[in-house]
C-alpha positions as CSV (number, residue, x, y, z in Angstrom):
1,M,80.1,130.3,81.6
2,A,77.4,127.7,81.0
3,K,76.1,126.0,84.1
4,I,77.6,122.6,84.8
5,L,74.9,121.2,87.1
6,Q,71.4,120.9,85.6
7,D,68.3,121.8,87.6
8,G,66.2,118.7,88.3
9,A,69.1,116.4,87.7
10,S,70.5,114.1,90.4
11,Y,74.3,113.8,91.2
12,T,76.1,111.5,93.6
13,F,79.6,112.4,95.0
14,R,81.0,109.9,92.5
15,S,79.5,112.0,89.6
16,Y,81.9,114.8,90.4
17,F,84.9,112.5,89.9
18,E,83.6,111.8,86.4
19,L,82.9,115.4,85.3
20,P,85.4,116.8,82.7
21,Q,85.4,120.3,84.2
22,D,88.2,121.7,86.3
23,T,87.8,121.8,90.1
24,D,87.4,125.5,90.4
25,E,84.5,125.5,87.8
26,V,82.7,122.7,89.7
27,L,83.0,124.3,93.1
28,A,81.8,127.6,91.7
29,E,78.5,125.9,91.1
30,F,78.1,125.8,94.9
31,G,79.4,129.3,95.5
32,Y,82.9,128.2,96.6
33,T,86.3,129.4,95.4
34,Y,89.2,127.1,95.0
35,G,93.0,127.6,95.4
36,K,96.2,125.8,96.2
37,A,98.6,126.8,98.9
38,R,100.9,125.3,101.5
39,L,98.7,124.5,104.5
40,N,99.8,124.4,108.1
41,F,98.1,121.7,110.2
42,P,98.1,121.0,113.9
43,V,100.6,118.2,114.5
44,S,100.2,116.0,117.6
45,S,103.3,115.6,119.8
46,Q,101.7,112.9,122.0
47,P,103.3,109.4,122.2
48,M,102.3,107.2,119.2
49,P,102.3,103.6,120.3
50,G,101.9,101.1,117.5
51,L,103.3,103.5,114.8
52,E,106.5,101.6,114.2
53,T,104.5,98.4,114.0
54,L,102.1,99.9,111.5
55,Q,105.0,101.1,109.3
56,A,106.8,97.8,109.5
57,Q,103.5,95.9,108.6
58,I,103.0,98.1,105.5
59,E,106.6,97.7,104.3
60,E,106.5,94.0,104.8
61,T,103.2,93.6,103.0
62,L,103.8,95.8,99.9
63,P,106.1,93.4,98.0
64,Y,103.4,90.7,98.2
65,V,100.2,92.5,97.2
66,Q,98.9,93.8,93.9
67,L,97.5,97.3,94.5
68,T,95.6,97.5,91.2
69,S,92.2,98.2,92.6
70,E,90.7,100.9,94.8
71,S,89.5,98.3,97.3
72,A,93.0,96.8,97.6
73,K,94.5,100.2,98.3
74,R,91.9,100.8,100.9
75,E,92.5,97.5,102.7
76,V,96.3,97.5,102.6
77,L,97.2,101.2,102.9
78,V,94.3,103.4,103.9
79,A,92.3,101.6,106.5
80,P,95.3,100.6,108.6
81,V,96.5,104.2,108.8
82,L,93.1,105.5,109.7
83,M,92.4,102.8,112.3
84,R,95.7,103.8,114.0
85,V,94.6,107.5,113.9
86,A,91.2,106.6,115.4
87,T,92.8,104.5,118.2
88,L,95.3,107.2,119.1
89,S,92.7,110.0,119.1
90,H,89.9,107.9,120.7
91,Q,87.5,108.9,118.0
92,V,85.1,106.7,116.0
93,L,86.2,106.0,112.4
94,R,83.1,105.5,110.1
95,F,83.4,103.5,106.9
96,E,81.1,104.0,103.9
97,Y,79.2,106.8,105.6
98,P,75.9,107.7,103.8
99,L,75.1,111.3,103.4
100,K,72.3,113.1,101.6
101,V,71.8,116.9,101.7
102,N,69.9,117.3,98.4
103,A,69.8,115.9,94.8
104,W,73.2,117.5,94.0
105,L,74.9,116.5,97.3
106,Q,74.5,112.8,98.1
107,G,76.3,109.6,98.2
108,T,78.8,107.7,100.4
109,L,81.9,109.0,102.2
110,D,84.7,106.4,102.2
111,Y,85.9,107.4,105.7
112,L,84.7,110.0,108.2
113,I,86.1,111.0,111.6
114,R,83.8,113.4,113.4
115,A,85.4,114.8,116.5
116,H,84.1,117.4,118.9
117,H,85.7,120.4,117.2
118,S,86.7,119.0,113.8
119,L,85.7,116.8,110.8
120,V,87.9,114.8,108.6
121,V,86.6,113.1,105.5
122,V,88.9,110.8,103.5
123,E,88.3,109.8,99.8
124,A,90.2,106.8,98.5
125,K,90.9,106.5,94.8
126,R,92.7,104.0,92.5
127,D,94.1,106.8,90.5
128,D,93.6,110.5,89.4
129,L,94.1,112.6,92.5
130,T,93.0,115.7,90.5
131,R,89.5,114.5,89.9
132,G,89.6,112.8,93.2
133,F,90.1,116.1,94.9
134,T,87.1,117.6,93.1
135,Q,85.0,114.8,94.5
136,L,86.5,115.3,98.0
137,A,85.8,119.0,97.8
138,V,82.1,118.4,97.0
139,E,81.9,116.0,99.9
140,M,83.4,118.7,102.2
141,I,80.8,121.2,100.9
142,A,78.0,118.7,101.8
143,L,79.4,118.3,105.3
144,A,79.6,122.1,105.6
145,M,75.8,122.4,105.0
146,D,75.1,121.2,108.5
147,D,74.5,124.1,110.8
148,A,76.5,122.4,113.5
149,A,79.5,121.9,111.3
150,P,82.8,123.5,112.4
151,D,84.0,126.6,110.5
152,Q,86.9,124.6,109.1
153,I,86.4,121.1,107.6
154,Y,89.4,119.0,106.7
155,G,89.6,116.4,103.9
156,V,92.1,114.0,102.4
157,V,92.2,112.4,99.0
158,T,94.5,109.4,98.7
159,M,95.7,106.7,96.4
160,G,97.1,104.8,99.4
161,N,100.7,105.6,98.8
162,L,100.0,109.4,98.3
163,W,97.8,111.6,100.5
164,V,96.8,115.2,99.7
165,F,95.0,117.4,102.2
166,G,92.3,120.0,101.6
167,L,90.7,122.6,103.9
168,L,87.2,124.1,103.6
169,D,86.7,127.5,105.3
170,R,83.0,128.1,105.8
171,P,83.1,131.8,106.5
172,T,85.0,132.6,103.3
173,R,83.4,129.8,101.3
174,C,86.9,128.8,100.1
175,I,88.5,125.4,99.6
176,T,92.3,125.2,99.6
177,Q,94.3,122.2,98.3
178,D,97.6,121.7,100.0
179,I,100.5,121.9,97.5
180,S,102.5,119.3,99.6
181,S,101.6,115.7,100.1
182,Y,102.4,112.7,102.3
183,R,103.8,109.4,101.1
184,V,103.1,106.0,102.7
185,P,105.1,104.2,104.1
186,D,107.9,106.9,104.2
187,D,105.8,109.7,105.7
188,V,103.4,107.6,107.8
189,E,104.5,109.1,111.1
190,D,104.1,112.6,109.9
191,L,100.7,111.7,108.3
192,V,99.4,110.1,111.5
193,R,100.6,112.9,113.7
194,T,98.9,115.4,111.4
195,L,95.6,113.5,111.4
196,V,95.7,113.0,115.1
197,G,96.5,116.7,115.6
198,I,93.5,117.7,113.6
199,V,90.9,115.5,115.3
200,T,92.2,116.2,118.8
201,M,92.6,120.0,118.6
202,D,90.5,122.1,121.0
């Protein structure tokens, strides 16, 4: 198969969203395999103050906003969920986090939570979760290049109302996309409990 990435060329994370090739073909360029499976995540059982308020706020807001842009979805659906996760887990939520590993792995991560034993990167998209996952996977690969990175790196691609998880396993150089998904606002409690479970696991 012909090479997709050209030596001497420069690519941002956004570039991978725009590539026409399938996810497995793009990730093979970095020596990673790709698959889909039902993933099992740690789920927090701790009290979740503010969760009912968050769900009510989203449900009350949705009839009165036009979610036709990526920025609108971020502000109305994505950021409020992640801010609640950061508050509950006592972890810093980073917005528009710059990252450069090399000319093929560089750009800005929409959201990043770096806990002691885990990493979660979130990529927000207006549409096209398939290509969005390709971009997310490359961002996870960039984070895995750090020698101090954990063996497993978690990622989520979202259109605001739909969230799909991915898992990078460094030892096997495999990225798995979860075949299930979370919907907001209906699954907001399950989504938050899963994210909190990931960032607070020992």
